[in-house]
C-alpha positions as CSV (number, residue, x, y, z in Angstrom):
1,M,0.0,0.0,0.0
2,C,1.3,3.5,-0.8
3,N,2.2,5.9,1.9
4,G,-1.0,8.1,1.7
5,K,-0.6,11.9,1.1
6,R,3.1,11.9,0.6
7,S,3.0,9.3,-2.1
8,A,0.1,10.9,-4.0
9,Y,1.7,14.3,-3.9
10,E,5.1,12.9,-4.9
11,A,3.5,11.0,-7.9
12,L,1.9,14.2,-9.1
13,D,5.1,16.2,-8.6
14,Q,7.1,13.6,-10.4
15,F,4.7,13.8,-13.4
16,F,4.9,17.6,-13.6
17,H,8.6,17.6,-13.4
18,A,8.9,15.0,-16.2
19,Y,6.2,16.7,-18.3
20,L,7.1,20.4,-17.8
21,V,10.7,20.7,-16.8
22,E,12.4,17.7,-18.4
23,R,10.1,17.5,-21.4
24,D,10.8,13.7,-21.3
25,L,8.1,11.9,-23.3
26,E,8.8,8.3,-22.2
27,K,9.3,9.2,-18.5
28,T,6.0,11.2,-18.5
29,L,4.1,8.3,-20.1
30,S,5.5,5.9,-17.6
31,L,3.6,7.8,-14.9
32,L,0.2,7.3,-16.5
33,T,-2.3,4.5,-16.9
34,E,-2.9,3.2,-20.4
35,D,-6.6,4.0,-20.2
36,L,-5.9,7.6,-19.2
37,Y,-8.5,10.3,-19.6
38,S,-7.2,13.8,-20.1
39,L,-8.9,17.2,-20.7
40,G,-6.6,20.2,-21.2
41,A,-7.4,23.9,-21.5
42,G,-6.9,24.0,-25.3
43,A,-9.8,23.2,-27.7
44,E,-8.0,20.2,-29.1
45,E,-6.4,18.9,-25.9
46,V,-8.6,15.9,-25.3
47,A,-7.3,12.3,-24.9
48,V,-9.0,9.1,-23.9
49,S,-6.0,6.9,-23.9
50,Q,-2.3,7.1,-23.1
51,A,-1.6,6.8,-26.8
52,E,-3.7,9.8,-27.7
53,F,-2.1,11.8,-24.8
54,A,1.3,10.8,-26.2
55,A,0.4,12.4,-29.6
56,L,-0.6,15.6,-27.9
57,L,2.7,15.6,-25.9
58,R,4.8,15.1,-29.1
59,E,3.1,18.2,-30.7
60,Q,3.6,20.3,-27.6
61,F,7.2,19.3,-27.1
62,S,8.0,20.0,-30.7
63,A,6.4,23.5,-30.5
64,L,7.9,24.3,-27.1
65,P,10.9,22.1,-26.3
66,G,12.3,24.3,-23.5
67,P,11.6,23.8,-19.8
68,I,8.5,25.3,-18.1
69,H,9.0,25.8,-14.4
70,Y,6.1,25.2,-12.1
71,Q,4.9,25.5,-8.5
72,I,2.2,23.5,-6.8
73,S,0.1,25.4,-4.2
74,R,-3.2,25.0,-2.4
75,Y,-2.9,21.3,-2.7
76,H,-5.7,19.0,-1.5
77,E,-6.2,15.3,-1.8
78,K,-8.5,12.5,-0.5
79,E,-8.6,8.8,-0.7
80,R,-11.9,8.1,-2.4
81,A,-11.5,4.3,-2.2
82,P,-8.6,2.0,-1.2
83,G,-5.8,2.7,-3.7
84,L,-7.7,5.5,-5.4
85,W,-6.8,9.1,-4.8
86,D,-8.3,12.5,-5.9
87,C,-6.0,15.6,-6.0
88,L,-6.8,19.3,-6.5
89,C,-4.2,22.0,-6.7
90,Q,-3.3,25.4,-8.1
91,M,-0.6,25.3,-10.7
92,T,1.6,28.4,-11.4
93,T,4.0,28.1,-14.3
94,T,6.7,30.5,-15.6
95,L,8.3,30.6,-19.0
96,A,11.1,32.7,-20.3
97,A,10.0,34.6,-23.4
98,D,11.8,36.8,-26.0
99,G,13.3,40.0,-24.8
100,G,14.0,38.8,-21.3
101,R,10.3,38.7,-20.4
102,V,8.9,36.1,-18.0
103,I,5.4,34.9,-18.7
104,E,3.5,33.6,-15.7
105,F,0.1,32.1,-15.6
106,A,-2.0,30.1,-13.2
107,A,-4.5,27.3,-13.6
108,R,-6.5,24.9,-11.4
109,F,-5.7,21.3,-11.9
110,T,-7.4,18.0,-10.8
111,A,-6.2,14.4,-11.1
112,S,-7.1,11.0,-10.0
113,L,-4.4,8.4,-9.2
114,Q,-4.7,4.6,-9.0
115,E,-2.4,2.1,-7.3
116,R,-1.1,-0.4,-9.7
117,D,1.7,-2.9,-8.9
118,G,2.7,-0.9,-5.8
119,R,2.9,2.5,-7.7
120,L,0.4,5.4,-7.9
121,L,-0.2,6.1,-11.6
122,I,-2.3,9.1,-12.9
123,A,-5.6,7.8,-14.4
124,S,-7.2,11.2,-15.3
125,L,-6.1,14.8,-15.7
126,H,-8.2,18.0,-16.0
127,M,-7.0,21.5,-16.5
128,S,-10.1,23.5,-15.3
129,E,-9.1,27.0,-16.4
130,A,-8.1,28.1,-19.8
131,S,-4.7,29.7,-20.1
132,S,-3.7,32.8,-22.2
133,N,-0.6,30.8,-23.3
134,Q,-2.4,27.9,-24.9
135,A,-1.1,27.1,-28.4
136,A,-4.6,27.3,-29.8
137,G,-5.0,30.9,-28.6
138,A,-7.7,30.1,-26.0
139,F,-8.6,32.3,-23.1
140,F,-12.2,32.4,-22.0
141,P,-14.2,34.1,-23.3
142,L,-11.7,35.3,-26.0
143,R,-9.4,34.0,-28.6
144,F,-6.3,36.2,-28.8
145,A,-5.1,37.2,-32.2
146,D,-1.4,37.3,-31.6
147,C,1.3,36.1,-29.3
148,A,1.8,39.4,-27.6
149,A,-1.8,39.4,-26.4
150,Q,-1.5,35.7,-25.4
151,A,1.4,36.7,-23.1
152,L,-0.8,38.7,-20.7
153,E,0.1,38.3,-17.1
154,A,-2.6,37.3,-14.6
155,P,-3.3,40.8,-13.3
156,A,-3.8,42.0,-16.9
157,Q,-6.1,39.1,-17.6
158,L,-8.2,40.0,-14.6
159,G,-8.4,43.6,-15.7
160,L,-9.5,42.6,-19.2
161,V,-12.1,40.2,-17.9
162,S,-13.4,43.0,-15.6
163,L,-13.6,45.4,-18.6
164,L,-15.5,42.8,-20.6
165,G,-17.9,42.3,-17.7
166,E,-19.0,45.9,-18.2
167,L,-19.7,45.3,-21.9
168,L,-21.0,41.8,-22.3
169,P,-23.3,40.2,-23.6
170,G,-22.5,40.5,-27.3
171,G,-19.6,40.1,-29.7
172,V,-16.3,41.4,-28.4
173,I,-13.5,42.7,-30.5
174,G,-10.3,44.5,-29.6
175,A,-7.7,46.2,-31.8
176,Y,-4.4,47.9,-31.4
177,L,-4.5,51.6,-32.3
178,E,-1.9,51.1,-35.0
179,E,-1.8,51.1,-38.8
180,G,-4.5,48.8,-40.1
181,F,-5.7,48.2,-36.5
182,P,-4.4,44.7,-35.8
183,F,-6.8,42.5,-33.9
184,Y,-6.1,42.4,-30.2
185,A,-8.9,40.0,-29.3
186,V,-12.1,38.5,-30.7
187,N,-14.6,36.3,-29.0
188,D,-16.6,33.3,-30.3
189,T,-19.9,35.2,-30.2
190,L,-18.7,37.6,-32.8
191,L,-17.2,34.8,-34.9
192,D,-20.5,33.0,-34.9
193,M,-22.3,36.3,-35.9
194,L,-20.0,36.5,-38.9
195,G,-19.9,32.8,-39.7
196,Y,-16.2,32.3,-39.3
197,T,-13.9,30.1,-37.3
198,H,-11.1,31.9,-35.6
199,E,-8.6,30.7,-38.2
200,E,-10.8,31.6,-41.1
201,F,-11.5,35.1,-39.7
202,L,-7.8,35.9,-39.3
203,A,-7.0,34.5,-42.8
204,A,-9.9,36.5,-44.4
205,T,-8.9,39.8,-42.7
206,G,-5.2,39.4,-42.5
207,G,-5.5,40.1,-38.8
208,L,-6.7,43.7,-39.4
209,V,-9.9,45.2,-38.3
210,S,-10.0,47.5,-41.3
211,N,-10.3,44.5,-43.6
212,A,-13.4,43.3,-41.8
213,V,-15.3,46.6,-42.3
214,H,-17.2,47.7,-45.4
215,V,-15.0,49.8,-47.6
216,D,-17.5,52.8,-47.4
217,D,-17.4,52.7,-43.6
218,R,-13.6,52.5,-43.2
219,P,-13.1,56.3,-43.1
220,I,-15.4,56.6,-40.1
221,L,-13.6,53.8,-38.3
222,D,-10.2,55.3,-39.2
223,S,-11.2,58.7,-37.9
224,L,-12.4,57.2,-34.6
225,F,-9.4,55.1,-34.0
226,S,-7.0,57.9,-34.8
227,Q,-8.7,59.9,-32.0
228,L,-8.8,57.2,-29.4
229,A,-5.1,57.4,-28.6
230,F,-5.9,60.9,-27.1
231,R,-9.3,60.2,-25.7
232,K,-10.8,58.6,-22.6
233,G,-14.2,57.2,-21.9
234,R,-16.5,55.2,-24.0
235,Y,-17.5,55.8,-27.7
236,E,-20.3,54.6,-29.9
237,L,-20.3,53.7,-33.6
238,E,-22.3,52.1,-36.3
239,Y,-20.8,50.4,-39.4
240,R,-21.0,47.2,-41.5
241,M,-18.8,44.1,-41.0
242,R,-18.3,41.5,-43.8
243,K,-19.6,38.0,-43.2
244,K,-18.0,34.8,-44.5
245,D,-20.8,34.5,-47.1
246,G,-20.0,37.9,-48.5
247,D,-23.0,39.7,-47.0
248,Y,-22.6,42.4,-44.4
249,L,-23.9,42.9,-40.9
250,W,-24.9,46.3,-39.6
251,V,-23.3,46.5,-36.1
252,Y,-23.5,48.8,-33.2
253,E,-20.2,49.1,-31.3
254,T,-19.5,50.6,-27.9
255,G,-16.1,50.5,-26.4
256,K,-13.2,52.3,-24.8
257,R,-9.5,52.8,-25.0
258,I,-7.1,50.6,-23.0
259,V,-3.4,50.3,-22.6
260,T,-2.0,46.7,-22.8
261,P,0.6,45.4,-20.4
262,E,3.3,46.0,-23.0
263,G,2.3,49.6,-23.2
264,R,0.4,49.5,-26.6
265,D,-2.7,51.6,-27.1
266,A,-5.7,49.4,-27.9
267,A,-9.5,49.6,-28.0
268,I,-11.8,46.9,-26.6
269,C,-15.5,47.0,-27.5
270,L,-18.9,45.3,-27.5
271,V,-20.4,44.6,-30.9
272,S,-24.2,44.1,-31.3
273,D,-25.9,42.9,-34.5
274,M,-28.4,45.7,-35.6
275,T,-29.0,44.5,-39.1
276,E,-32.6,43.8,-38.6
277,R,-33.2,47.1,-36.9
278,V,-31.5,48.9,-39.8
279,R,-33.6,47.0,-42.3
280,Q,-36.8,47.9,-40.4
281,Q,-35.7,51.5,-40.3
282,E,-35.0,51.5,-44.0
283,L,-38.3,49.9,-44.7
284,L,-40.2,52.5,-42.6
285,L,-38.2,55.2,-44.3
286,R,-38.9,53.8,-47.7
287,E,-42.6,53.4,-46.9
288,A,-42.7,57.0,-45.7
289,R,-41.4,58.1,-49.1
290,L,-43.5,55.9,-51.3
291,D,-47.0,56.4,-52.6
292,P,-49.0,53.6,-51.1
293,L,-51.3,53.1,-54.1
294,T,-48.9,53.0,-57.0
295,G,-45.6,52.1,-55.3
296,V,-43.6,54.9,-56.9
297,Y,-42.1,57.7,-54.8
298,N,-44.5,60.2,-53.2
299,R,-43.9,63.9,-53.6
300,R,-41.6,64.2,-50.6
301,G,-39.5,61.1,-51.4
302,G,-39.3,61.9,-55.1
303,E,-38.2,65.5,-54.5
304,E,-35.5,64.4,-52.1
305,Q,-34.1,61.9,-54.6
306,I,-34.2,64.4,-57.5
307,A,-32.6,67.2,-55.4
308,R,-29.7,64.8,-54.6
309,A,-29.3,63.8,-58.2
310,L,-29.3,67.4,-59.4
311,R,-26.0,68.0,-57.5
312,E,-24.3,65.8,-60.1
313,D,-22.8,67.4,-63.2
314,L,-24.8,65.2,-65.6
315,P,-27.4,66.0,-68.3
316,W,-31.0,65.4,-67.1
317,M,-34.6,65.8,-68.1
318,F,-37.7,66.3,-65.8
319,L,-41.1,65.4,-67.1
320,L,-44.5,66.1,-65.7
321,L,-47.3,63.8,-66.7
322,D,-51.1,64.4,-66.3
323,I,-54.0,62.0,-67.1
324,D,-56.4,63.9,-69.3
325,F,-60.1,63.4,-68.3
326,F,-59.2,61.3,-65.3
327,K,-62.4,62.5,-63.6
328,Q,-64.4,61.0,-66.5
329,V,-62.9,57.6,-65.6
330,N,-63.9,58.0,-62.0
331,D,-67.4,59.2,-62.9
332,L,-68.1,56.7,-65.6
333,Y,-66.4,53.6,-64.2
334,G,-66.0,54.2,-60.5
335,H,-63.2,55.2,-58.2
336,Q,-61.9,51.7,-57.9
337,E,-61.3,51.7,-61.7
338,G,-59.7,55.1,-61.3
339,D,-57.2,53.6,-58.8
340,R,-56.5,50.8,-61.2
341,L,-55.8,53.3,-64.0
342,L,-53.3,55.2,-61.7
343,C,-51.5,51.9,-61.0
344,F,-51.4,51.1,-64.7
345,V,-49.9,54.5,-65.4
346,A,-47.2,54.0,-62.8
347,R,-46.4,50.6,-64.3
348,H,-46.5,52.1,-67.8
349,I,-44.0,54.8,-66.8
350,K,-41.7,52.3,-65.2
351,A,-41.8,50.2,-68.3
352,G,-41.0,53.2,-70.5
353,F,-37.9,54.4,-68.6
354,R,-34.8,52.9,-67.0
355,S,-34.7,51.4,-63.5
356,G,-32.5,54.1,-62.3
357,D,-34.8,57.0,-63.4
358,I,-36.8,58.6,-60.6
359,I,-40.6,58.2,-60.8
360,L,-43.0,60.0,-58.4
361,R,-46.6,60.7,-57.9
362,L,-47.0,64.3,-57.2
363,G,-50.6,64.0,-56.2
364,G,-54.0,63.1,-57.8
365,D,-53.3,62.1,-61.4
366,E,-50.0,64.0,-61.8
367,F,-46.7,62.1,-62.1
368,G,-43.1,63.1,-62.5
369,V,-40.1,61.4,-64.1
370,F,-36.5,62.5,-63.6
371,I,-34.1,61.0,-66.2
372,Q,-30.4,61.2,-65.6
373,P,-28.2,61.0,-67.6
374,C,-30.4,62.0,-70.5
375,T,-29.0,61.6,-74.0
376,G,-31.3,64.3,-75.5
377,P,-34.9,65.2,-76.2
378,E,-35.2,63.2,-79.4
379,V,-34.9,59.9,-77.5
380,I,-37.4,61.1,-75.0
381,R,-39.8,62.3,-77.7
382,Q,-39.9,58.8,-79.2
383,R,-40.6,57.2,-75.8
384,L,-43.4,59.6,-75.1
385,E,-45.1,59.0,-78.5
386,E,-44.8,55.2,-77.9
387,M,-46.2,55.5,-74.4
388,G,-49.1,57.6,-75.8
389,R,-50.0,54.9,-78.3
390,Q,-49.9,52.2,-75.7
391,Y,-52.0,54.2,-73.3
392,H,-54.6,54.9,-76.0
393,A,-54.9,51.1,-76.6
394,E,-55.4,50.5,-72.9
395,I,-58.1,53.2,-72.7
396,Q,-59.9,51.9,-75.8
397,A,-60.0,48.4,-74.3
398,R,-61.0,49.3,-70.7
399,Y,-62.4,52.9,-70.5
400,P,-63.5,53.9,-74.0
401,L,-66.1,56.4,-72.9
402,S,-63.6,58.5,-70.9
403,G,-61.7,59.8,-73.9
404,S,-58.6,59.8,-71.6
405,S,-55.1,60.5,-72.9
406,L,-51.7,61.5,-71.4
407,S,-50.2,65.0,-71.6
408,F,-46.5,65.8,-70.8
409,G,-44.4,68.8,-70.2
410,G,-40.6,68.5,-69.9
411,V,-37.6,70.6,-69.2
412,Y,-34.0,69.5,-69.8
413,G,-30.5,70.7,-69.0
414,S,-27.2,69.7,-67.4
415,G,-25.5,70.1,-64.0
416,P,-26.9,71.4,-60.7
417,A,-30.2,73.1,-60.5
418,A,-33.1,73.7,-58.1
419,F,-36.0,71.2,-58.2
420,S,-38.5,74.1,-57.8
421,A,-37.2,75.7,-61.1
422,L,-37.6,72.4,-63.0
423,Y,-41.1,71.8,-61.6
424,Q,-42.2,75.3,-62.5
425,E,-40.9,75.1,-66.1
426,A,-42.3,71.6,-66.6
427,D,-45.7,72.7,-65.2
428,L,-45.9,75.6,-67.7
429,L,-45.1,73.2,-70.6
430,L,-47.7,70.7,-69.3
431,Y,-50.3,73.4,-69.2
432,G,-49.4,74.4,-72.8
433,S,-49.8,70.7,-74.0
434,K,-53.3,70.7,-72.5
435,Q,-54.2,74.0,-74.0
436,H,-53.3,72.7,-77.5
437,G,-55.7,69.8,-77.3
438,R,-54.4,67.3,-74.7
439,G,-52.7,64.1,-75.5
440,R,-49.6,66.1,-76.4
441,Y,-46.1,66.9,-75.1
442,Q,-43.9,69.9,-74.9
443,L,-40.1,69.8,-74.2
444,R,-37.8,72.8,-73.7
445,P,-34.3,73.4,-72.3
446,L,-34.1,75.1,-68.9
447,D,-33.3,78.8,-69.2
448,R,-31.2,79.6,-66.1
449,N,-31.3,83.3,-66.7
450,R,-35.1,83.5,-66.8
451,P,-36.6,85.0,-63.6
452,A,-39.2,83.1,-61.6
453,L,-42.4,82.9,-63.6
454,R,-45.8,83.8,-62.1
455,G,-48.9,82.4,-63.7
456,R,-49.0,80.0,-66.6
457,T,-48.1,81.0,-70.1
458,T,-47.0,79.1,-73.2
459,R,-43.6,79.4,-74.9
460,P,-42.0,77.8,-78.0
461,A,-40.9,74.2,-77.3
462,I,-40.4,70.9,-79.0
463,S,-43.9,69.5,-79.1
464,G,-45.9,66.7,-80.6
465,P,-49.1,64.7,-80.4
466,Q,-49.6,61.4,-78.5
467,E,-50.9,59.4,-81.4
């Protein structure tokens, strides 16, 4: 029978010395049972036999052949059954690193030992706390992106976890405030949000935060990070991050500046997925700018889009369209048929122009079309005449008693202009078309020197019938 506490402790101490200090594979294996169970701190450090554990040791010894010094403290043990001992202790290890640094970390350790042929052999091992020096880069709840971050000492680890405690739950990301913003840390929650494994994420981004961000949002991020080195307190930010499938997540980020143990400025932050919220906001905004009956822009939405487009130095044309004798359709065929005719006109306009042209319902039976770039009035004239013929065929088939037709007024030019000037000119030309018998169009270049017009009048223009 073994000599109780002294023999169990000595067996464990002998194992650690052979494993960590001597790095002697055969000697280490001789202290284990063949049916050993082992669970390490790294994601891949699982063994259900001495042979599997030997394979793990060979990999570890190859990657880090030098000695690792250790100290056992807070040791406890009990004899659970005759010849069967359970041990619990605190393990503190130290490792000499580059530049004369000494890396120290602590972990809790449990083991069971069995008496076999007069010797106590280790039957199970369990490292219960992840270490920042694990080869797989594991440290709960983060995966560190580089070796410098892995080398955090225990006080720094506690400080980082404390900081994360203020920010969690959510994805966590950290970056050094350096060119390209190298990753300092990233957690599994964020990796799951983006669809990456840790290795895939680092490979896809080259280890740089800027490469994970939508190209249009990088200037915002660059500006923020450039200020953080001189700034304290939290910050908030919204931007898009690229997913593995090529799509993007809208994320809301809140974080703060920190200084790492090696004296490097970094930022650590909480990242929340706000994609659905952005989509809902965009949907509500879109609905607020669309005409609910026809699906084209309403007056407000259309004017905003046109005003933005008019800032560009490109040729354009603005058309006003009015349904002649629309009241006759309502009176003779009912308001429901009148609504159907409005929807037909909206579809008719969409079919006659490009998908990028801006179509709006200004109210009642009046529509607008903004065409940019516009190649010239001749092309538009041909389209208007064809649209008039198609509309006439629809009216003859569905509402022949109404005598309805389409009248247009259009103004064209190039470069920046005020929407109000375009609307006023086009409205005058539309009125002129109706005065000349309806079912017609008038097109004219914008006269930028003409003062604002009051009251409707007619002026020379390109005109024609809607046959």
